[in-house]
C-alpha positions as CSV (number, residue, x, y, z in Angstrom):
1,M,-2.7,-9.3,16.6
2,S,-0.1,-11.0,14.4
3,T,2.3,-13.6,15.5
4,L,6.0,-13.6,14.7
5,S,7.4,-17.0,13.7
6,I,11.0,-17.8,13.4
7,Q,11.9,-19.8,10.3
8,R,15.0,-21.2,8.9
9,P,16.3,-18.6,6.4
10,R,16.0,-19.6,2.8
11,P,18.5,-18.3,0.2
12,T,17.7,-15.2,-1.8
13,I,19.4,-13.5,-4.7
14,A,20.1,-9.9,-5.4
15,T,18.2,-8.0,-8.0
16,R,21.4,-7.4,-10.0
17,T,21.7,-11.2,-10.6
18,L,18.0,-11.5,-11.5
19,A,18.7,-10.4,-15.0
20,R,21.3,-13.2,-15.5
21,S,19.0,-15.9,-14.0
22,P,17.9,-18.4,-16.6
23,A,14.3,-18.5,-17.6
24,E,12.1,-20.9,-15.5
25,R,14.5,-20.8,-12.6
26,R,12.8,-20.5,-9.2
27,V,14.1,-17.5,-7.2
28,R,13.5,-15.5,-4.0
29,V,14.3,-11.8,-4.1
30,P,14.1,-9.3,-1.2
31,V,13.0,-6.0,-2.8
32,P,11.3,-2.7,-2.1
33,V,7.9,-2.3,-3.7
34,L,7.6,0.8,-6.0
35,M,4.1,0.4,-7.2
36,R,1.0,-1.9,-7.1
37,L,-1.8,-2.0,-9.7
38,Q,-5.0,-4.0,-9.5
39,P,-7.1,-3.1,-12.5
40,M,-10.8,-3.9,-12.3
41,T,-10.5,-6.0,-15.5
42,A,-7.6,-8.1,-14.2
43,R,-9.8,-10.7,-12.4
44,G,-8.0,-10.3,-9.1
45,V,-4.4,-10.2,-10.5
46,I,-2.1,-7.6,-8.9
47,F,0.8,-6.2,-10.9
48,V,3.7,-5.1,-8.7
49,T,6.7,-3.1,-9.8
50,I,9.7,-3.8,-7.6
51,G,13.2,-2.3,-7.8
52,D,16.3,-1.0,-6.1
53,E,19.4,0.8,-7.2
54,Y,20.3,-2.0,-9.6
55,R,17.2,-3.1,-11.4
56,N,13.4,-2.7,-11.7
57,A,11.2,-5.6,-12.5
58,N,7.5,-6.3,-12.9
59,V,5.8,-9.1,-10.9
60,V,2.5,-10.7,-11.7
61,V,0.7,-11.9,-8.5
62,Y,-2.2,-14.2,-9.4
63,S,-5.4,-14.0,-7.5
64,H,-5.0,-17.2,-5.5
65,V,-1.6,-15.9,-4.2
66,A,-2.9,-12.4,-3.6
67,E,-5.8,-13.9,-1.5
68,R,-3.3,-16.1,0.5
69,D,-1.0,-13.2,1.2
70,R,-3.6,-10.4,1.5
71,G,-2.1,-9.2,4.8
72,P,1.4,-8.1,3.7
73,L,0.9,-7.7,0.0
74,P,-1.2,-4.5,-0.2
75,T,0.7,-2.5,2.5
76,S,4.3,-3.7,2.8
77,Q,7.1,-1.5,1.4
78,L,9.6,-4.4,1.4
79,L,8.8,-7.9,0.3
80,V,10.6,-11.2,-0.2
81,L,9.1,-12.5,-3.4
82,G,9.5,-16.0,-4.6
83,G,8.6,-17.4,-8.0
84,R,9.7,-18.5,-11.5
85,V,11.7,-16.2,-13.8
86,E,9.8,-15.5,-17.1
87,R,11.1,-13.4,-19.9
88,E,9.6,-11.6,-22.9
89,D,12.1,-11.0,-25.7
């Protein structure tokens, strides 16, 4: 049985502003999960594709985070993801 806890809401940003966020900025984004991949060769890393009507983005979930959040991560259709923006140009 899981317990519901009430927490003070933390600010989030919309995916349409994610593209304009500077690199290295810490963000929280509520998004639908489109796909998850956990290749056998990835040493526990999970690759999550998120997106909505404005943007799609790829998220890398490292093994220690995946282990910590193993309840909601594999099954949830909607997640609030927090992390640092990284870009490949």
